[in-house]
Phi, psi and omega in degrees: 000138179288146179297137181288122178268323182236096176290161177300317179204152171208138183287153174253123185233062184239024177255230182268017184304308182296319180300312183289321178295318178298327177295322175298314182295318181294327182272346185073005176274090186244348181266219188272004173248151184140160190291334186288334178297307181292325177295317179294317180299312182292322179293321180291318177302321178294323181293316181271350178070053170242162180288322188225148174212136177231128185277142180226177191282338173194173184289330180291314179291335174301315178296313180299315180299317180300315181292319178297318181296331177281350181084018178292134182196203184306135179089348179272155173242140177235122180281133186211146176292143175283335179271087182198174172283147191298337180303324180302322184273319179302322181299325176295315181297323178305324184283347185095355178281170182251124174285136177242118190274143174230161185276175180256162172278145184293323187276313184262346182074009182268170181307137183272110182301325180293323177290327175301313180303319183292337187262000181286131177231182177296338182270352182291128180244338184203156169249126175250105180263150182237124178276083193293127177061011175105001174263137183285153172284173176281088189287331176301312182294317183291320177297318180297316180297315181298316181293318182295334183247012179053049180250149170287148176239117181250131179252121172269105183252027183306326185252014194230032173294122182096355179278143181226154175230118184051048177065014178244130183297137175299155184094001181241007183261326185267193178285326183204153181219156181230150180226157179237144178236036176298166187301337181260008181274169185303318165236149186229152169239015188091286165229140180168166179201176180214143173242128183238152177197162173254006183256119184296319180295317179295320178299318178299321178295319179298312181296318180299311184289327183286342183251044176068019179066030182289129179298145187289327188240018180217118186294133178059028176246120186249119184249014175206153174281104184252196186221158172264082185247019186283151174270146177279158178298325179296313179298319180295325178298316177297317181298319179297318178296319178296319182295330179298335183247014187295325181297318177295318180299314180297322179296318179293321179293325176294320177299319179297313180298318179297321180294318177298318182299317178293318182294328181261001190303317183259030179238181177269008177262126187239131178271160174299132182279160171254108185289147180304137181091001179238159170238113181278131179271351177051054173307312174232145171266111186245132182244141173269124182273157179300153183299331185275003181253131175280120186298319180296322178294318178296317179301316180296320178299317182289325177300320178296339177262009176082020183246118178272137174226167176225145176287156171299156179304139174284139177304134187294329182293349178268353183275144186308321185288345180234016183249033181291343171231147184285129177224152175235125175229082194299321181294312179299318181296319181292316179297315184297326179293331189253347187282137180220124178276128181260160174307130185210039181264148177303136183114343175295131179267168177296328176295317178301311184292326176298320178295320180293314180299317179299319181294317181295311185283343180274353181296129182238102185295000000 
């Protein structure tokens, strides 16, 4: 195999990351206590414009914690898009609730509000929407559906730091929202996540549950079955440094997406659109390949040219662990067959992207 010249993603760590981490080491505050945890939480809340934010150890536990804090459990149903990363669905299963899958919209690839309406039952307790690849869902429609049916609305913003809907940052429309800071995310802490909300009571529940259910006013007294979901001071230090440069990172990712869009404009390869009224954060630049091209063959061809790609997420309802009953979600299935993630990390030059575009479009099956 040829050495990869252009990975799908790689983090940029050229800000205050080393300085802040060394401060943790010098002070010996390396676990879940230390100033950087609270600094990162307050700074992140300010960035997305929520009242509260609590840092956790990764994006998956952020989802689980959010659902647990809402009281989701056995006998409940949670509506979720099938076109998503599996963590969105696994977190529902962790609580004992049942995930109910819905299809995607053809244009934005996001959860279909009309399909959400069709799937509501007496057991439905929440809608978990996912801002897939950095494009926002139709939040007006989802908020209306949730309110009309007295449902909780959970936003999975793992891929959507910097994404907006009608000039409002995603993660501020529902009852609670979650973010991921994995190594390939727009900002990273290595592993890490955040749960945000505007509800003080819910925030208190989140903090309580993530810290082993420790009682607030009695040392070593636990009044709930909680979890060790806390973020370390070292991870928070990295996150704070990353957040300081997030505006620049988002600007560069938008430039990359715009260059790809122009480069593929007169071809049969189509990028995810940015719908009017939204701001796409372009976590990943994903292209839909023509129907006559085998994606695996194209991926192998690109690897030989030193270009790493990844397939779009497979619909969860097609995976063995969630396919105990037959379902059809044609839009999600069609998109997933054709979707390909291209290199989209800050630092790619126009020369780099021209080489990638040339390699993709020159493939002859």
